[in-house]
MMTF fields as JSON, N, C-alpha, C and O atoms, coordinates in Angstrom:
{
  "mmtfVersion": "1.0.0",
  "mmtfProducer": "UNKNOWN",
  "numBonds": 259,
  "numAtoms": 260,
  "numGroups": 65,
  "numChains": 1,
  "numModels": 1,
  "chainsPerModel": [1],
  "groupsPerChain": [65],
  "chainIdList": ["A"],
  "bondAtomList": [4, 2, 8, 6, 12, 10, 16, 14, 20, 18, 24, 22, 28, 26, 32, 30, 36, 34, 40, 38, 44, 42, 48, 46, 52, 50, 56, 54, 60, 58, 64, 62, 68, 66, 72, 70, 76, 74, 80, 78, 84, 82, 88, 86, 92, 90, 96, 94, 100, 98, 104, 102, 108, 106, 112, 110, 116, 114, 120, 118, 124, 122, 128, 126, 132, 130, 136, 134, 140, 138, 144, 142, 148, 146, 152, 150, 156, 154, 160, 158, 164, 162, 168, 166, 172, 170, 176, 174, 180, 178, 184, 182, 188, 186, 192, 190, 196, 194, 200, 198, 204, 202, 208, 206, 212, 210, 216, 214, 220, 218, 224, 222, 228, 226, 232, 230, 236, 234, 240, 238, 244, 242, 248, 246, 252, 250, 256, 254],
  "bondOrderList": [1, 1, 1, 1, 1, 1, 1, 1, 1, 1, 1, 1, 1, 1, 1, 1, 1, 1, 1, 1, 1, 1, 1, 1, 1, 1, 1, 1, 1, 1, 1, 1, 1, 1, 1, 1, 1, 1, 1, 1, 1, 1, 1, 1, 1, 1, 1, 1, 1, 1, 1, 1, 1, 1, 1, 1, 1, 1, 1, 1, 1, 1, 1, 1],
  "groupList": [{"groupName": "UNK", "atomNameList": ["N", "CA", "C", "O"], "elementList": ["N", "C", "C", "O"], "formalChargeList": [0, 0, 0, 0], "bondAtomList": [1, 0, 2, 1, 3, 2], "bondOrderList": [1, 1, 2], "singleLetterCode": "X", "chemCompType": "L-PEPTIDE LINKING"}],
  "groupTypeList": [0, 0, 0, 0, 0, 0, 0, 0, 0, 0, 0, 0, 0, 0, 0, 0, 0, 0, 0, 0, 0, 0, 0, 0, 0, 0, 0, 0, 0, 0, 0, 0, 0, 0, 0, 0, 0, 0, 0, 0, 0, 0, 0, 0, 0, 0, 0, 0, 0, 0, 0, 0, 0, 0, 0, 0, 0, 0, 0, 0, 0, 0, 0, 0, 0],
  "groupIdList": [1, 2, 3, 4, 5, 6, 7, 8, 9, 10, 11, 12, 13, 14, 15, 16, 17, 18, 19, 20, 21, 22, 23, 24, 25, 26, 27, 28, 29, 30, 31, 32, 33, 34, 35, 36, 37, 38, 39, 40, 41, 42, 43, 44, 45, 46, 47, 48, 49, 50, 51, 52, 53, 54, 55, 56, 57, 58, 59, 60, 61, 62, 63, 64, 65],
  "secStructList": [7, 7, 7, 2, 2, 2, 2, 2, 2, 2, 2, 2, 2, 2, 2, 2, 2, 2, 2, 2, 2, 2, 2, 2, 2, 2, 2, 2, 2, 2, 2, 2, 2, 2, 2, 2, 2, 2, 2, 2, 2, 2, 2, 2, 2, 2, 2, 2, 1, 7, 7, 7, 7, 7, 7, 7, 7, 7, 7, 7, 7, 7, 7, 7, 7],
  "xCoordList": [61.702, 60.545, 60.796, 61.316, 60.429, 60.618, 59.45, 58.31, 59.768, 58.713, 58.046, 58.537, 56.927, 56.184, 57.036, 56.998, 57.802, 58.658, 59.74, 60.027, 60.321, 61.363, 60.791, 61.411, 59.612, 58.97, 58.641, 58.852, 58.12, 57.809, 59.071, 59.049, 60.154, 61.415, 61.894, 62.305, 61.83, 62.261, 61.374, 61.865, 60.082, 59.171, 59.51, 59.487, 59.816, 60.201, 61.466, 61.555, 62.449, 63.698, 63.445, 64.031, 62.57, 62.244, 61.544, 61.806, 60.656, 59.957, 60.942, 60.824, 61.91, 62.919, 63.716, 63.979, 64.088, 64.866, 64.049, 64.57, 62.777, 61.903, 61.741, 61.798, 61.544, 61.39, 62.677, 62.634, 63.82, 65.104, 65.271, 65.703, 64.925, 65.032, 64.075, 64.424, 62.88, 61.914, 62.431, 62.243, 63.076, 63.655, 64.765, 64.869, 65.587, 66.666, 66.104, 66.632, 65.041, 64.413, 63.873, 64.044, 63.229, 62.688, 63.809, 63.663, 64.918, 66.048, 66.634, 66.987, 66.737, 67.291, 66.356, 66.819, 65.063, 64.101, 64.231, 64.222, 64.353, 64.495, 65.812, 65.864, 66.868, 68.16, 68.055, 68.605, 67.347, 67.172, 66.383, 66.703, 65.364, 64.591, 65.473, 65.386, 66.322, 67.237, 68.213, 68.456, 68.768, 69.711, 69.031, 69.631, 67.778, 67.027, 66.827, 66.956, 66.514, 66.356, 67.648, 67.632, 68.763, 70.059, 70.384, 70.941, 70.039, 70.281, 69.49, 70.021, 68.231, 67.404, 67.981, 68.013, 68.441, 69.041, 70.303, 70.534, 71.113, 72.359, 72.078, 72.756, 71.09, 70.743, 70.218, 70.551, 69.397, 68.853, 69.977, 69.977, 70.927, 72.056, 72.918, 73.449, 73.057, 73.863, 73.234, 73.944, 71.924, 71.224, 71.303, 71.405, 71.258, 71.238, 72.589, 72.64, 73.666, 74.996, 75.181, 74.89, 75.669, 75.991, 77.266, 78.21, 77.272, 78.438, 79.56, 79.309, 80.765, 81.917, 82.145, 82.083, 82.41, 82.647, 84.093, 85.007, 84.278, 85.629, 86.271, 85.628, 87.534, 88.265, 88.617, 88.835, 88.67, 89.052, 90.494, 91.337, 90.754, 92.098, 93.071, 92.746, 94.265, 95.282, 95.828, 95.988, 96.107, 96.678, 98.14, 98.874, 98.539, 99.931, 100.771, 100.439, 101.839, 102.732, 103.939, 104.628, 104.18, 105.322, 106.572, 106.552, 107.642, 108.899, 109.65, 109.682, 110.251, 111.034, 112.431, 112.999, 112.971, 114.317, 115.328, 116.524],
  "yCoordList": [-18.922, -18.243, -17.992, -18.859, -16.818, -16.473, -17.007, -17.069, -17.383, -17.878, -16.692, -15.564, -16.971, -15.915, -15.319, -14.11, -16.156, -15.698, -14.732, -13.71, -15.071, -14.211, -12.849, -11.811, -12.877, -11.623, -10.789, -9.576, -11.44, -10.717, -10.107, -8.975, -10.848, -10.367, -9.129, -8.13, -9.223, -8.096, -6.874, -5.746, -7.092, -5.983, -5.343, -4.12, -6.155, -5.634, -4.793, -3.73, -5.275, -4.533, -3.197, -2.174, -3.225, -2.002, -0.993, 0.207, -1.477, -0.593, 0.048, 1.233, -0.731, -0.199, 0.908, 1.958, 0.653, 1.636, 2.913, 4.022, 2.745, 3.888, 4.723, 5.951, 4.097, 4.862, 5.594, 6.72, 4.97, 5.618, 6.851, 7.905, 6.71, 7.839, 8.966, 10.141, 8.617, 9.639, 10.43, 11.645, 9.754, 10.437, 11.389, 12.51, 10.935, 11.785, 13.009, 14.112, 12.822, 13.939, 14.958, 16.162, 14.485, 15.388, 16.173, 17.368, 15.511, 16.192, 17.253, 18.344, 16.938, 17.893, 19.089, 20.223, 18.849, 19.946, 20.917, 22.131, 20.4, 21.285, 22.057, 23.235, 21.392, 22.056, 23.181, 24.263, 22.925, 23.938, 25.143, 26.282, 24.903, 26.004, 26.883, 28.109, 26.256, 27.013, 27.839, 29.007, 27.234, 27.95, 29.079, 30.128, 28.861, 29.89, 31.102, 32.244, 30.85, 31.943, 32.716, 33.946, 32.014, 32.673, 33.512, 34.604, 33.004, 33.74, 35.042, 36.087, 34.983, 36.184, 37.221, 38.411, 36.766, 37.685, 38.316, 39.513, 37.522, 38.035, 39.068, 40.092, 38.802, 39.749, 41.053, 42.132, 40.96, 42.152, 42.968, 44.195, 42.303, 43.001, 43.66, 44.75, 43.012, 43.548, 44.829, 45.783, 44.85, 46.024, 47.178, 48.338, 46.871, 47.89, 48.582, 49.731, 47.915, 48.503, 49.666, 49.539, 50.813, 51.894, 51.534, 50.987, 51.847, 51.5, 52.497, 53.689, 52.014, 52.864, 53.779, 53.351, 55.049, 55.996, 55.883, 55.725, 55.965, 55.897, 57.273, 58.297, 57.276, 58.526, 58.949, 58.104, 60.249, 60.677, 60.288, 60.265, 59.991, 59.57, 60.726, 61.883, 60.393, 61.423, 61.878, 61.093, 63.166, 63.706, 63.334, 63.421, 62.933, 62.574, 63.829, 64.697, 63.897, 65.048, 64.629, 63.663, 65.367, 65.046, 65.701, 66.874, 64.956, 65.496, 66.16, 65.66, 67.299, 68.003, 67.424, 67.087, 67.314, 66.773, 67.875, 67.611],
  "zCoordList": [235.771, 236.325, 237.814, 238.517, 238.281, 239.686, 240.509, 240.049, 241.719, 242.611, 243.296, 243.244, 243.932, 244.623, 245.751, 245.978, 246.455, 247.548, 247.023, 247.646, 245.887, 245.315, 244.938, 245.166, 244.364, 243.968, 245.2, 245.205, 246.252, 247.486, 248.09, 248.574, 248.062, 248.608, 247.837, 248.427, 246.512, 245.672, 245.899, 245.918, 246.069, 246.352, 247.697, 247.832, 248.667, 249.983, 249.899, 250.513, 249.131, 248.952, 248.249, 248.604, 247.255, 246.521, 247.435, 247.351, 248.305, 249.24, 250.214, 250.529, 250.69, 251.604, 250.922, 251.508, 249.686, 248.928, 248.718, 248.838, 248.407, 248.18, 249.446, 249.378, 250.581, 251.822, 252.171, 252.665, 251.919, 252.187, 251.305, 251.771, 250.028, 249.112, 249.486, 249.374, 249.925, 250.328, 251.525, 251.593, 252.462, 253.619, 253.174, 253.672, 252.241, 251.736, 251.026, 251.174, 250.26, 249.547, 250.544, 250.355, 251.594, 252.606, 253.281, 253.539, 253.566, 254.194, 253.271, 253.718, 252.004, 251.043, 250.885, 250.758, 250.89, 250.759, 251.93, 251.728, 253.139, 254.295, 254.225, 254.576, 253.772, 253.613, 252.591, 252.795, 251.492, 250.453, 250.981, 250.643, 251.799, 252.368, 253.234, 253.177, 254.036, 254.889, 254.071, 254.375, 253.038, 252.185, 251.421, 251.188, 251.033, 250.329, 251.236, 250.795, 252.491, 253.454, 253.633, 253.687, 253.728, 253.867, 252.637, 252.755, 251.465, 250.232, 250.213, 249.838, 250.614, 250.644, 251.601, 251.288, 252.773, 253.747, 253.179, 253.352, 252.506, 251.943, 250.857, 250.78, 250.027, 248.966, 249.557, 249.068, 250.608, 251.244, 251.876, 251.783, 252.512, 253.127, 252.062, 252.277, 250.928, 249.834, 249.283, 248.965, 249.172, 248.661, 249.665, 249.266, 250.954, 251.986, 252.145, 252.583, 251.802, 251.949, 250.988, 249.798, 251.498, 250.554, 249.807, 250.377, 248.547, 247.743, 248.028, 248.208, 248.068, 248.326, 247.126, 245.973, 247.428, 246.346, 245.89, 246.7, 244.609, 244.069, 244.173, 243.939, 244.525, 244.589, 243.167, 242.299, 242.934, 241.581, 241.296, 242.192, 240.062, 239.668, 239.858, 239.59, 240.324, 240.536, 239.192, 238.259, 239.128, 237.892, 237.813, 238.798, 236.673, 236.495, 236.288, 235.481, 237.021, 236.911, 236.098, 236.426, 235.039, 234.192, 234.755, 235.128, 234.815, 235.302, 234.158, 233.034, 234.477, 233.471, 233.439, 234.477, 232.266, 232.117, 232.07, 231.947]
}
């Protein structure tokens, strides 16, 4: 059987772990927002670019033997 002190210690450790994870989640969320903004800008720039026109294929000239 665990004593009250052991249980309190384990609860304290769990709280520390939880706060650390919450900080990591917040950091990842902000990183994702930044990346999302960059993605939107990249997509908008991609749409704005005029597409390069393809040159017509050259006609093959057969050599006479």
